[in-house]
C-alpha atoms as a printed R data frame, in Angstrom:
    type eleno elety resid chain resno       x       y       z
1   ATOM     1    CA   MET     A     1   5.823  16.913 -31.351
2   ATOM     2    CA   GLN     A     2   2.036  16.668 -31.221
3   ATOM     3    CA   PRO     A     3   1.824  13.292 -33.039
4   ATOM     4    CA   MET     A     4   4.241  11.757 -30.505
5   ATOM     5    CA   ARG     A     5   2.110  12.982 -27.597
6   ATOM     6    CA   GLU     A     6  -1.022  11.557 -29.228
7   ATOM     7    CA   GLN     A     7   0.805   8.288 -29.770
8   ATOM     8    CA   MET     A     8   1.857   8.133 -26.104
9   ATOM     9    CA   ASN     A     9  -1.664   8.772 -24.863
10  ATOM    10    CA   ALA     A    10  -3.413   6.646 -27.464
11  ATOM    11    CA   LYS     A    11  -3.970   3.777 -25.081
12  ATOM    12    CA   VAL     A    12  -5.375   6.015 -22.367
13  ATOM    13    CA   ALA     A    13  -7.810   7.975 -24.548
14  ATOM    14    CA   LYS     A    14 -10.434   5.391 -25.341
15  ATOM    15    CA   PRO     A    15 -14.192   5.630 -25.057
16  ATOM    16    CA   ASP     A    16 -15.772   4.725 -21.761
17  ATOM    17    CA   LYS     A    17 -17.359   1.319 -21.724
18  ATOM    18    CA   PRO     A    18 -20.380   0.624 -19.593
19  ATOM    19    CA   ALA     A    19 -19.602  -1.258 -16.413
20  ATOM    20    CA   PRO     A    20 -20.123  -4.974 -16.960
21  ATOM    21    CA   THR     A    21 -22.880  -6.549 -14.992
22  ATOM    22    CA   GLY     A    22 -22.300  -9.727 -13.012
23  ATOM    23    CA   SER     A    23 -23.844 -12.727 -14.686
24  ATOM    24    CA   ASN     A    24 -24.706 -15.954 -12.929
25  ATOM    25    CA   THR     A    25 -21.562 -17.586 -14.272
26  ATOM    26    CA   ASP     A    26 -19.480 -14.702 -12.901
27  ATOM    27    CA   ILE     A    27 -21.071 -15.145  -9.496
28  ATOM    28    CA   ALA     A    28 -20.294 -18.860  -9.622
29  ATOM    29    CA   LYS     A    29 -16.698 -18.049 -10.562
30  ATOM    30    CA   TYR     A    30 -16.433 -15.632  -7.618
31  ATOM    31    CA   VAL     A    31 -17.630 -18.385  -5.298
32  ATOM    32    CA   VAL     A    32 -15.156 -20.893  -6.762
33  ATOM    33    CA   ALA     A    33 -12.316 -18.346  -6.461
34  ATOM    34    CA   GLY     A    34 -13.237 -17.687  -2.846
35  ATOM    35    CA   LEU     A    35 -13.404 -21.392  -2.094
36  ATOM    36    CA   LEU     A    36  -9.980 -21.960  -3.666
37  ATOM    37    CA   LEU     A    37  -8.551 -19.145  -1.587
38  ATOM    38    CA   VAL     A    38 -10.095 -20.500   1.601
39  ATOM    39    CA   ALA     A    39  -8.964 -24.032   0.696
40  ATOM    40    CA   GLY     A    40  -5.349 -22.844   0.516
41  ATOM    41    CA   PHE     A    41  -5.519 -21.389   4.018
42  ATOM    42    CA   VAL     A    42  -7.453 -24.342   5.434
43  ATOM    43    CA   GLY     A    43  -4.850 -26.669   3.937
44  ATOM    44    CA   PHE     A    44  -2.127 -24.691   5.687
45  ATOM    45    CA   TYR     A    45  -3.625 -25.514   9.080
46  ATOM    46    CA   TRP     A    46  -5.083 -28.925   8.191
47  ATOM    47    CA   PHE     A    47  -1.674 -30.319   7.239
48  ATOM    48    CA   GLY     A    48   0.071 -28.907  10.316
49  ATOM    49    CA   THR     A    49   2.553 -31.777  10.443
50  ATOM    50    CA   TRP     A    50   3.960 -30.985   6.998
51  ATOM    51    CA   ALA     A    51   7.028 -28.778   6.584
52  ATOM    52    CA   THR     A    52   6.199 -25.078   6.740
53  ATOM    53    CA   PRO     A    53   7.491 -24.271   3.218
54  ATOM    54    CA   LEU     A    54   5.258 -26.989   1.797
55  ATOM    55    CA   ARG     A    55   2.275 -25.632   3.713
56  ATOM    56    CA   GLY     A    56   3.119 -22.141   2.454
57  ATOM    57    CA   LEU     A    57   3.128 -23.556  -1.049
58  ATOM    58    CA   LEU     A    58  -0.455 -24.731  -0.460
59  ATOM    59    CA   VAL     A    59  -1.480 -21.155   0.332
60  ATOM    60    CA   ALA     A    60   0.364 -19.832  -2.726
61  ATOM    61    CA   VAL     A    61  -1.265 -22.427  -5.008
62  ATOM    62    CA   GLY     A    62  -4.678 -21.545  -3.580
63  ATOM    63    CA   MET     A    63  -4.088 -17.856  -4.195
64  ATOM    64    CA   VAL     A    64  -2.837 -18.389  -7.758
65  ATOM    65    CA   ALA     A    65  -5.741 -20.704  -8.582
66  ATOM    66    CA   ALA     A    66  -8.237 -18.221  -7.104
67  ATOM    67    CA   PHE     A    67  -6.706 -15.383  -9.125
68  ATOM    68    CA   ALA     A    68  -6.778 -17.485 -12.291
69  ATOM    69    CA   VAL     A    69 -10.491 -18.156 -11.826
70  ATOM    70    CA   PHE     A    70 -11.154 -14.504 -10.900
71  ATOM    71    CA   THR     A    71  -9.503 -13.256 -14.095
72  ATOM    72    CA   GLN     A    72 -12.104 -15.157 -16.109
73  ATOM    73    CA   THR     A    73 -14.871 -12.864 -14.803
74  ATOM    74    CA   ALA     A    74 -15.880  -9.406 -16.030
75  ATOM    75    CA   ALA     A    75 -14.348  -7.777 -12.950
76  ATOM    76    CA   GLY     A    76 -11.209  -9.855 -13.502
77  ATOM    77    CA   HIS     A    77 -10.907  -8.550 -17.062
78  ATOM    78    CA   GLN     A    78 -11.266  -4.996 -15.746
79  ATOM    79    CA   THR     A    79  -8.592  -5.677 -13.125
80  ATOM    80    CA   LEU     A    80  -6.154  -7.016 -15.721
81  ATOM    81    CA   GLU     A    81  -6.881  -4.036 -17.975
82  ATOM    82    CA   PHE     A    82  -6.239  -1.674 -15.057
83  ATOM    83    CA   PHE     A    83  -2.852  -3.256 -14.335
84  ATOM    84    CA   GLY     A    84  -1.968  -3.132 -18.024
85  ATOM    85    CA   GLU     A    85  -2.776   0.578 -18.158
86  ATOM    86    CA   ALA     A    86  -0.817   1.180 -14.946
87  ATOM    87    CA   ARG     A    87   2.246  -0.474 -16.500
88  ATOM    88    CA   PHE     A    88   1.746   1.668 -19.618
89  ATOM    89    CA   GLU     A    89   1.674   4.835 -17.493
90  ATOM    90    CA   LEU     A    90   4.786   3.759 -15.565
91  ATOM    91    CA   ARG     A    91   6.709   3.636 -18.829
92  ATOM    92    CA   LYS     A    92   6.060   7.371 -19.242
93  ATOM    93    CA   VAL     A    93   7.522   8.306 -15.834
94  ATOM    94    CA   VAL     A    94  10.858  10.091 -15.922
95  ATOM    95    CA   TRP     A    95  12.842   8.486 -13.119
96  ATOM    96    CA   PRO     A    96  15.649  10.470 -11.441
97  ATOM    97    CA   ALA     A    97  19.259   9.585 -12.130
98  ATOM    98    CA   ARG     A    98  21.150   7.430  -9.641
99  ATOM    99    CA   GLU     A    99  23.303  10.351  -8.487
100 ATOM   100    CA   ALA     A   100  20.248  12.517  -7.800
101 ATOM   101    CA   SER     A   101  18.606   9.708  -5.832
102 ATOM   102    CA   ILE     A   102  21.746   9.157  -3.738
103 ATOM   103    CA   ARG     A   103  22.119  12.896  -3.103
104 ATOM   104    CA   THR     A   104  18.466  13.265  -2.081
105 ATOM   105    CA   THR     A   105  18.694  10.232   0.204
106 ATOM   106    CA   GLY     A   106  21.786  11.720   1.862
107 ATOM   107    CA   VAL     A   107  20.011  15.026   2.471
108 ATOM   108    CA   ILE     A   108  17.000  13.228   3.966
109 ATOM   109    CA   ILE     A   109  19.203  11.158   6.304
110 ATOM   110    CA   ALA     A   110  21.099  14.301   7.390
111 ATOM   111    CA   VAL     A   111  17.844  16.157   8.136
112 ATOM   112    CA   ILE     A   112  16.564  13.174  10.137
113 ATOM   113    CA   VAL     A   113  19.765  13.051  12.208
114 ATOM   114    CA   VAL     A   114  19.700  16.811  12.857
115 ATOM   115    CA   MET     A   115  16.000  16.766  13.810
116 ATOM   116    CA   SER     A   116  16.560  13.768  16.092
117 ATOM   117    CA   LEU     A   117  19.395  15.545  17.885
118 ATOM   118    CA   LEU     A   118  17.334  18.735  18.152
119 ATOM   119    CA   LEU     A   119  14.338  16.910  19.590
120 ATOM   120    CA   SER     A   120  16.591  14.995  22.002
121 ATOM   121    CA   LEU     A   121  18.085  18.285  23.211
122 ATOM   122    CA   ILE     A   122  14.622  19.828  23.673
123 ATOM   123    CA   ASP     A   123  13.495  16.700  25.565
124 ATOM   124    CA   LEU     A   124  16.564  16.864  27.798
125 ATOM   125    CA   LEU     A   125  16.026  20.566  28.549
126 ATOM   126    CA   ILE     A   126  12.326  20.136  29.326
127 ATOM   127    CA   GLY     A   127  13.029  17.048  31.460
128 ATOM   128    CA   THR     A   128  15.718  18.889  33.405
129 ATOM   129    CA   ALA     A   129  13.473  21.927  33.923
130 ATOM   130    CA   ILE     A   130  10.563  19.793  35.172
131 ATOM   131    CA   GLY     A   131  12.932  17.834  37.420
132 ATOM   132    CA   LYS     A   132  14.201  21.073  39.013
133 ATOM   133    CA   LEU     A   133  10.655  22.406  39.443
134 ATOM   134    CA   LEU     A   134   9.464  19.244  41.175
135 ATOM   135    CA   SER     A   135  12.459  18.795  43.473
């Protein structure tokens, strides 16, 4: 059983790398990514007469282009590595069965309904008591 556990955690257990420093080219790429992002939003308002889905597409293209440029930087590589490791960890999660999820959801809804009725009753009693005291 031990070799399987080592195999599952092999991707996680790697030596720490020093944090990459931002070079001048990375800084330029950050600026270009920011400009692309801003350009998408400016285009949305600049072309106000265009159909809204087309203007939304401008924003989406700006965001995708900005992300593509960002991923070419050291921080972008770290971000992609982080998401890759997160996906790897999600594969190890034991998700509950459908029946258990449905049963748990039913219990939660029932508790919410009961608590709502209880709080409504308490509110009604307090409101009635204050109304009688003030009249």
